[in-house]
N, C-alpha and C positions, 0 to 999 in steps of 0.2 A: 292459480286457484280461481275457480269461477263457480259461483252459485247463482243459478237463475232464480229470480224472484218469482214466486208462484203467481199464475194468472188469477186464480180464484183463491185468495188467501184464507177464506173461511172454510174451505174443504177440509174435512177432518181426516187425520191419519192415526192409526192405532198405536198406542204406546206399549211398552213391554208390560206384561201382566205383573201384578204384585208377586213377590217371591213365594208366598204361600200357594198361589194358584198354580205356579209352574211346578212346584214340588208335589202337589197333590193331584195334578192332572195326569193324563194318560202317559205311561212310560214311553210310548212311541210318539214323541213330540212332532215328528215329521207329518203326522196325519192331523195334527191340531191346527185349526184355522183361527187366527186372532180376529175378533170383530170388535169395533168400538161400540159403545153403548147406544149410539143413535143410528147406526148403520142398519139398513133394511136387510132382512134375511133373503135367501134365494126364493122363498115361497111368497115374498111380497109383504110379509108381516114385519112390523117393527119389533124390536126387542120387548117393548111393553106388551104387545100382543102375545109374544112367546111366553112371557112370564105369566100372563093371565091364563094361558092354555096349559100351563104346567111345566114349562121348561123351554130351553132354546135348542134342543137337539144334541146329538153326540158330536164330539170332535170340534166344539166351538168353545172358546174361552172369551168371555166378555171383558173388555179392558177399557181403561180411560182413553181419551183421545186428545190430540193436540191439533190445532189448526196448522195448515201449511205455512201461513205467515209466521206464526210463533216458532215453528220448527226452523224456518229460514233465519229468523232473528237469533235463535240459539246457536245455529251452526255458524253464522257470521261472527258472533261473539267469540266462539271457540277458535275460529280461524284467526281472529284478531289477537286473542290472548296467547295462542300457541302457533306462531307463524312458521315454525319448522314442520308442522303437521297439516295434513289436509283433511278436513272434516266434511268436505262438500258432498261426499257420497254416503254420509252417515244417515241411516234410516230412522224413522220415528220409533221403531221397536228398540233402539239403543238407549231410550230414555224411559223413565217411569216417573209418575207423579208421586210425591211423598208429602206426608203431612208435616206441618210446622213442628209438631211434637217429636216426630221421628228425626227431623233435622236437628233439633235441640239435643236429643239423645246422642246422635252421631257426633256432632261437634263437641259436646261436653266430653264424650269418651276420648276423643283425640287430645283435647286441650288439657284435661285433668292430668294426663300422663306427661305432658311436655311443658306446661306453664306453671312455674312456681307460685304457690298460693292461689291457684285458679278459683278455688271456692270463694275467695274474697272478691274476685273480679266478675264472677259469673253473672250475678244479678245486674250489675252495671252494664255489662256487655249486651245482654239480651234486652234490657230496657232501652239502651241506645239504638239497637237494631230496630226494635218495634217503633220507636219514635221517629227514626229516620226514613224507613221505607214502608210504613203502613202495611205490615205483614198480613193483616186480615184481607187486604185487596190483592194479594200475590198468589201465584201458583208456583210451587217449588218442584223442580224436575231434577232427577238424579241420573247421571250418565252411567251407562252400563258398558264398560270397555269390551272390545272384541278380542283383545290380547294379541293383535297382529298389527304392528306399526302404530301402536297406541301410546301417547305420551304418558298416560297414567299407569301403564303396566311395564314399561321398559325399565331396566336397571340403570 
């Protein structure tokens, strides 16, 4: 496994669009182009210019972005945690940014079904997490599996 460290780690890569955007966008997703919020459009105008002029055009979905360095670090971490799998070719669109609240809802949903008396432990768990990692200063990314050779989707 080999992941090359990006030359310019600040260059932005588009993340997967939020689930609502994908579902409500064009049914022909092959003609849709993902653009991160700070990317210049083909006309030379930024997304802010497009918003001011009344939209950003057809077949474009504006998405959050991730720096190449952050993507590199996430892929290196996944490769370290799952040595039987190779994440080195995983693209930025395989991740999406999630809010802390969405993360809490997802984790609570899984733990309430599996941990006896989770309701009693819930507040202690989240307070400990907040005290330990300063969640206000973090970005949380969710991995979107591709279902082919993926450790999260295999039986």
